[in-house]
N, C-alpha and C positions, 0 to 999 in steps of 0.2 A: 583794287578795291573789291571787285566782283569776286576774285578768288578768295580773299580774306573772308568775305561774307559767307561763301560756301563752306569754308572750314568751320566758321562759328556755328552755322546751322547743323553741320554734321556732328560737332562735339555735343551740342545740346540734345540731339536725337539719341546719341549714345549714352549720355547721362540719364535720359529718361528711361532708356531700356535697362540700364544697370539697376535702377531703383524700382523696377517693376518685376513681376513674376513671369514675364514673357520668356518663352524658350524659343529660340530660332537659330538660324545659321546664316553665314555669309561666306563670300570667298575670302581667301587668305588676306590678312591685314585689312580688316573691315574699315579702318579709318581712312584708307586711301584708295580702295579698289571699287567702291560702289556701296549703294545702300543695303541695309540689312534685308535679307530675303530676295536679293537680286538673283536671276537665273544663274545656275551653276553649270560651267562647262565640264562635263565628265572627263576624267583622265588628265586634268591639268597637272603640271609638275609643281604643285603647291599643296600644302595642307588646307583643310577647310576649318574655319573657325566656327565653333558651335557654342552658343550661349546656353548654359545648363540651368539658368535661373540664379546662379550665384557669380559665375565667372565665365570668361571665354576659355574653351578648351579646343584642342586640335584633333582631328581625325585624319589619317593619311589619305592621299588622293587615291582614286580608284584605278584599277588595272584595266587593260583592254578587255571588253566583253562584259564588264560589271556595270550595274545600274545602281543609282542612289535611291534608297527607299526610306520612308519615314514611318515611324510608329510612335504615336503620341508626340509628334514634333521632333523626335530624336532620329538623326540620320544614320544610315549604315549602308555599306556596299554589299551587294550580292551578285553572284554569278548566275544568270538566268537565261541560258541559251534557248530554252524551250518556250519562253513567254509564259511562265507559270505565275498564276495569280492565286493568292490565298483568299478564300471567301470570307465574308463577314461572319462572325460568330453569332449564332441564334440559339434560342431554347436553352439558355444558360440556367442550370440548376445547381444544387449543392454538390452533385457527384457526376454530372454529365453535361455535355453541350453538343451542338451541331455546327459543323463548318464544312469545309470541302475546298475544292479548287477548280481552276480552269487552266487547261493546257492548250496553247494555241498551236504548237508545232512539236513534232517529234525529232526535229533536226536530222531527218534522214534515216533514223533508226527507230523501230517500233517501241512504244512505251510498254514495258513488261510488268511494271507495278507502279502504283501511285497511291497517295493518301495524304494524311496529315501527321506531322510529328509535333510533340509538345513537351514542355519542360517548365520548371519554375525559374529557369535561367534563360537569358537571351540566347538566340541562335540555336534553337532545338534542331536536332538531326536524328538520323536513324540509330544513333547511339542511345537515344532516349526513348520515350514511349512513342508509338506510332500506330496508325491504322493501315489496313491494306484494302484498297477500294477499286478492285477491277483493274483493267488495262486500257491503253489507248488515250487518244486525245479527247478534248472537250471538257464539259462540266461534270463534276462528280460530288457526291455528298459523303461526308465523313462523320461518324458518330464517336465522340470522345466519351469514354466511360472510365470509372474507377478514379475519378478526381476527388480531391479533398475539398470540403466545403470552406468557403470564405478564404480562398487561396488565389493568388494571382498567377496565371499561366501565360506562357508565350508559345505561339504556334506558327508553323510554316507548312505550306503545301510542299510536296515533293514529288518527283517523277524519276523513274530509273529506266534506262535503256542500255544498250551495249557500250555506250560511251561513258557511262557512269550515272551518278545521281545529282540532280539539280534541285534547287529549292526556290520557292517563291518568297514574296515579301513577308515580313514578320508582323504579326498582330498580337495583341494581348487582351485578356479579359480576366475577370475575377468571379469565381463561383460564389453563389449565394449562400447565405446561412440557411440551413434546413428548416423548413416550416413545420415539419412533423418529426418527433423523436419517439422511439419506442422505449420500453423499460430498460433495455440493455444499452441505450445510448446511440443506437443505429439511426441515422438520419435519412429522411425521404423527401424527395420533391413531390409536387402535386400537379395534376393536369386536369382541366375541366373540359369535358366532352358532352355537348348538349347540355342537359340539366344535371348531369352527374359529375362529381369530382372524385378522381381516383389517385392513389399513390402511383407515382411514376416508376417505382422499382418494385421488384418482388420482395416479400417480407423476409427479414433475416433474424427475427426475434428467437431467442432461446428461453424466454420466460413469458408467461401469460401477463395480462395487463395488471394483475394484482401482485405480481412478483413471484408467483409460483413457478418453479423450474419445470421446463419441458424436457423429458429424458431424450438424450442423444443416443439413439440405438444404432450401433454399428454392425452388429452380427446379423446376418440375413435370416437365420432360423428364428432368432428371437423376434425380429421384425415381423415375420410371417404369422406369428402366434399372438400378436398384440390385439387387444380390444380396448385399449386406452390410448391416450394421446402420446405422440412421439415425433421427433423430427430427425432428419439426417442431412448430411451434405452429399451431393452427387459424388459417387465413387469414394465416399468418406473423405473428400478433399476439401478442407476449409477454404483454400485459395479459390476454388470454383464458386463457393457460396458468396465470397466477397463481391463478385460481380453479378452472379445470377440469382442470389438468394437461396434460402434453404427449402427443402422439401418436407411436407407434413402429411401424416395420414389424416383421414377425415375425422377421427375421434378427437384430434386436436382442434379442428375447426368447430366442432360441436360442444366443446368444453364450456361449462358455465363461467369459468374464470376469464374468458374472453381472450382471443389471440391477438386481435388488432389493437392499436393504441387507442386511448380515450378519444371519443367522438368519431371513431371509425369502426367499420364492421365488415365481415365477410359478405360479399354480395350474394343475393339469392339467384336462383336460375332466372326468375322473372327480370331481375335487374340486369343480368347479363344480356337478356333478350332485348331490353330497352336500349342497351348500348349497340348491339349489332343492328337493330332496326333503324336506329338513328343514322348508322353508317351505310344504309342501303340494303341490309339483309345479310344473313349468314354467308351467302355465296361470295361476297366481296369484302366483308368487314375485316377479315384477317389481314389482307394487304395493307389496309389503312392503319392497323395496329402494330404491324411488325416493324422492328428496326430495319433500316436500309443497309445494304451491304452484306459482306460475307465475314465480317469479324466475329459475329456471334451466331451465324447461320451458315449451313452448308449451301453450296450452289444448287439451284439457281435463285433461291429465295424469291419465288414467283410473286409478282404483284406488290412487293413491299414498297410503301411510300412513307409510312409513319407520319402521315399528314395529321394524325390526331395528337402526336406527342406521347402516346401510350408506351412506346418503345418495348414491345414484346420481344423477349429473348427465348432461345431454344435450349433449355437446360434438360429436356427429356423428363424422365420420371424414375421412380423406384417401384418395381413390381411387387405383388403380394408375397412372392417367394424371397424377397430381399435383394434380388438382382437389379442392376441399373441398365437402362437402355434409352435409345433415341436422342442422345445428346447431339445437338446441332440440327436435329430433324423436326422435333415437335416441341412446342411449349404447351404445358397443361396447367390449368388452374381450377381449384375447387370452387364450387358454390356451397352455400349453406343449406341447400335443398336436399332433403333425404328422399329417396325413392323406396321401392320395395326392398326390405332388408335382404341381403347385406349390401345394398348399393346406394350410391349418392351421385348427384349430377355435377358435372364439371364442364369446362370448355377447353378446346384445343385449337391451335393454329399450326400450320404445316409448312415445311420448307419448299414444297413443290406445288403450292396451291394458295389461293387467296381466301380460303374459307375460314370461318370462326364458328365451329359447330358445337352444339351441345353433345355431351358424351356421358353415358351411363357407366359407372366405375365401381369396382370393389372398394369399400371404405379402407381396406388395408394398403391401397396404393399410396405412394408418396408423390404429391403434386406441389407445384408452386402455389402461393397465395398472393392475391392482390386485394388490398383493402379499399373500401369505398366510404366516402364521408356520410355520416348520419344525416 
């Protein structure tokens, strides 16, 4: 009688689960080996039954050295000899996010490279997109850039040593829909720092706000003779601009057709000073603005914490003679403040310092632009 009652209760439970949206897992043959969600013995010689919301499906049992992980309730086996954990994804924008990992052990061989890999498919690996975030054990931060807005991504931490590459648990996230769009359709995330709201990426626009085209000047000699607005891509490479944004001379910044999207403007030098003062002064503000890691900066990227979310990148600049320099070393941005002709004021951050200093420049130079909300 007691055994029959147990069977009846179990059947009722399974019927309730089948008619719900619950996703879960159980050991093989869930009607006879235990309740749904009972602890799983890794490496058993049976498949695992997984309820996918519609039906029971099986995944093979794990191999020695593998661990069962869950992402949104979905189980998968991973080989994780170094105790690699993928950190929670934060600061999710339309084209960027922050994650990282923790490596508990090097398994007797030094970790020579570590980071995060990501893909729009499950089980991302080094065959897909990935960051490179220093070496060794412990916790690290990874900046994911170049993402597509409103898209679901899967990520895993990884670590490589002489024994090979191992991966952490898989997580997923979905990028947001861009809150700001320029005339060309480029999307931008925003970040609020103190009382100011900034675009989170360098400007990529090739048109003014009213739709007027900005000339793309490739030739160096032509660039050096300009007294009107123009833009360029660092080293005339559009692939670089996809991540770092475009470079503009100051005549573009000062054009009455307006460079920034509606409700946004080029910050004045005073507004840049408000930002650096809020962050503790020019001597330390740069570290709080710079992206962490060496993906978009040369080593050592001194003082970088990006605690503001500003995510400053080092694209360098175009000189007044049309040459390009300082990629990976400096990030330069215009202000809208003119000084004694032919100069205007800008800001820079540096790979080997935490400063964010004001800088007097020729208006012919090509700098990045960050827009600030009106």
